[in-house]
C-alpha positions as CSV (number, residue, x, y, z in Angstrom):
1,M,31.4,15.7,19.0
2,G,32.5,19.3,18.4
3,K,35.9,20.5,17.6
4,L,37.4,23.2,19.8
5,V,38.6,26.1,17.6
6,V,40.6,29.0,19.1
7,S,40.2,32.1,16.9
8,E,42.4,35.1,17.7
9,F,43.5,38.5,16.4
10,M,47.3,38.3,17.2
11,S,50.2,40.7,16.8
12,M,53.5,39.4,15.4
13,D,54.8,39.0,19.0
14,G,51.8,37.0,20.0
15,V,49.7,39.6,21.8
16,I,45.9,39.3,21.7
17,Q,45.0,41.9,24.3
18,A,42.3,44.5,23.5
19,P,42.3,44.2,19.7
20,G,38.9,45.9,19.2
21,G,38.6,48.8,21.6
22,E,40.8,51.5,23.1
23,D,39.6,50.8,26.6
24,E,38.7,47.2,26.1
25,D,41.5,45.9,28.4
26,R,44.0,48.2,30.1
27,D,45.4,45.5,32.4
28,G,49.1,45.9,33.0
29,G,49.0,49.5,31.7
30,F,48.3,48.2,28.1
31,K,48.0,51.3,26.0
32,Y,47.5,50.0,22.4
33,G,43.8,49.1,22.5
34,A,42.0,48.9,19.1
35,W,45.3,47.9,17.4
36,T,43.5,45.9,14.7
37,L,41.3,48.7,13.4
38,P,43.8,50.3,10.9
39,Y,44.2,46.9,9.3
40,W,40.5,46.1,8.6
41,D,39.6,44.4,5.3
42,D,36.1,43.4,4.5
43,A,37.4,40.0,3.5
44,I,38.4,39.4,7.1
45,G,34.8,39.8,8.1
46,E,33.7,37.4,5.3
47,S,36.2,34.9,6.6
48,F,34.8,35.2,10.1
49,G,31.3,34.7,8.7
50,A,32.4,31.5,7.0
51,L,34.1,30.3,10.3
52,M,30.8,31.0,12.1
53,Q,28.8,28.8,9.8
54,N,29.7,25.6,11.8
55,V,29.8,27.1,15.3
56,G,27.4,25.4,17.7
57,A,28.8,27.1,20.9
58,F,31.0,29.8,22.2
59,L,33.4,29.0,25.1
60,L,34.7,32.2,26.7
61,G,36.5,33.6,29.7
62,R,34.5,36.1,31.8
63,R,36.0,39.3,30.5
64,T,35.6,38.3,26.8
65,Y,32.1,37.1,27.5
66,V,31.1,40.4,29.1
67,T,32.6,42.4,26.2
68,H,30.7,40.2,23.7
69,A,27.5,40.2,25.7
70,E,27.4,43.9,26.0
71,A,28.0,44.3,22.2
72,F,25.7,41.6,20.8
73,E,22.9,40.9,23.3
74,P,21.2,44.3,22.6
75,M,21.2,43.9,18.8
76,P,17.7,43.5,17.4
77,A,16.6,40.3,15.7
78,G,17.3,40.6,12.0
79,D,20.7,42.2,12.3
80,P,22.9,39.7,10.4
81,F,26.0,40.0,12.6
82,G,23.9,40.1,15.8
83,D,21.9,37.0,14.7
84,M,25.1,35.2,13.9
85,M,26.7,35.9,17.3
86,N,23.5,35.5,19.4
87,A,22.4,32.2,17.9
88,P,25.0,29.7,19.3
89,K,25.0,28.4,22.9
90,K,27.4,30.2,25.2
91,Y,29.6,28.8,27.9
92,V,31.4,31.2,30.2
93,V,34.2,30.1,32.6
94,S,33.9,32.3,35.7
95,R,33.8,32.1,39.5
96,T,32.7,35.7,39.8
97,L,29.9,36.2,37.3
98,D,26.6,36.3,39.3
99,K,24.3,35.4,36.5
100,P,24.4,35.2,32.7
101,I,23.9,38.5,30.7
102,W,23.8,37.0,27.2
103,R,21.1,34.7,26.0
104,N,21.5,30.9,26.1
105,T,24.4,31.0,28.5
106,T,25.7,28.3,30.9
107,V,28.2,29.4,33.6
108,I,31.1,26.9,34.2
109,R,32.4,27.6,37.7
110,D,34.3,24.4,38.7
111,N,36.0,21.4,37.0
112,V,36.7,23.5,34.0
113,I,38.7,20.9,32.0
114,E,36.1,18.1,32.6
115,S,33.3,20.6,31.8
116,V,35.0,21.6,28.5
117,R,35.3,17.9,27.5
118,A,31.6,17.5,28.2
119,V,30.8,20.6,26.1
120,K,32.9,19.3,23.2
121,A,31.2,15.9,23.5
122,S,27.7,17.3,23.5
123,T,28.0,20.1,20.9
124,E,26.8,19.8,17.3
125,G,29.4,21.8,15.3
126,D,32.4,23.7,16.5
127,V,33.1,25.1,19.9
128,L,34.7,28.6,19.3
129,T,36.9,30.4,21.8
130,D,38.3,33.9,21.1
131,G,40.1,36.3,23.4
132,S,40.0,34.6,26.8
133,S,43.8,34.4,27.2
134,Q,43.8,32.5,30.6
135,L,41.2,30.1,29.4
136,V,43.1,29.5,26.1
137,H,46.3,28.8,28.1
138,A,44.4,26.1,30.2
139,L,42.8,24.6,27.1
140,L,46.2,24.3,25.3
141,A,47.9,22.9,28.4
142,A,45.1,20.2,28.6
143,D,45.4,19.4,24.9
144,L,41.8,20.3,24.2
145,V,42.4,22.6,21.3
146,D,41.7,21.0,17.9
147,E,42.3,24.0,15.6
148,L,43.8,27.4,15.6
149,H,42.4,30.2,13.5
150,L,44.9,33.1,13.8
151,L,44.8,36.5,12.1
152,L,48.4,37.7,12.3
153,Y,48.7,41.5,12.2
154,P,51.8,43.2,10.9
155,L,52.9,44.9,14.1
156,M,54.5,44.2,17.4
157,L,53.0,45.5,20.6
158,G,56.0,44.8,22.9
159,G,53.9,43.3,25.7
160,G,50.4,42.3,26.8
161,K,48.3,39.2,27.1
162,R,49.6,36.5,24.8
163,V,47.8,33.6,23.1
164,F,50.5,31.1,23.9
165,A,51.8,30.6,27.5
166,D,55.3,29.5,28.4
167,G,55.8,25.8,29.1
168,V,53.1,24.4,26.8
169,H,54.3,22.1,24.0
170,S,51.9,21.3,21.1
171,T,52.3,20.5,17.5
172,F,50.0,21.8,14.8
173,T,49.9,21.4,11.0
174,L,49.2,24.4,8.8
175,T,46.1,23.8,6.6
176,S,45.9,27.2,5.0
177,A,47.4,30.7,4.8
178,K,45.6,33.7,3.3
179,P,47.1,37.2,3.0
180,Y,44.8,40.2,3.1
181,S,45.4,43.6,1.3
182,T,46.2,45.3,4.6
183,G,49.1,43.0,5.5
184,V,47.1,40.7,7.8
185,V,47.6,37.0,7.2
186,E,45.0,34.4,8.2
187,L,46.7,31.2,9.4
188,N,44.7,28.0,10.0
189,Y,46.2,25.0,11.9
190,V,44.9,21.6,13.0
191,R,46.3,19.8,16.0
192,Q,48.6,16.8,15.2
193,R,47.6,13.9,17.4
194,G,49.4,10.6,18.0
């Protein structure tokens, strides 16, 4: 059975919207796209590579899935990052996606929570979710998240899509904290159960 790991780039005020590209997500008039770029440290990439070593599947919302698919599907075999991102199974939660656009994808249209439980039960390795704010809110509300892998960036964005929704109560235990040279701090948490 796989663990469900939520991995997010997050501002100090909990915003996860559009961390990687200026026009990645302008919903709600969001104007701070690509806010993570000035804080890049190669050690962050190495940490992500280590996290990916045990990933058996991605579980993504439609918008994040499309962004990833457009970036990684075209990468040729032999590209180390492309190979790492293209190898796992993909599950995308969407009622509007006509057909998969990234290799090895299953579309989840209905019974999302039950489907995610089945994905966790059948996956060898971790099930990794990133971005996908609406999906993450539903996963946390259903108590399906086993671990949080958060990269906390030293800025506040003042608004935007947030990783944590109001009204959800969960308890996690910090397992590690690692600061990077640019002021980013990696925080890893495991869900307390029972």
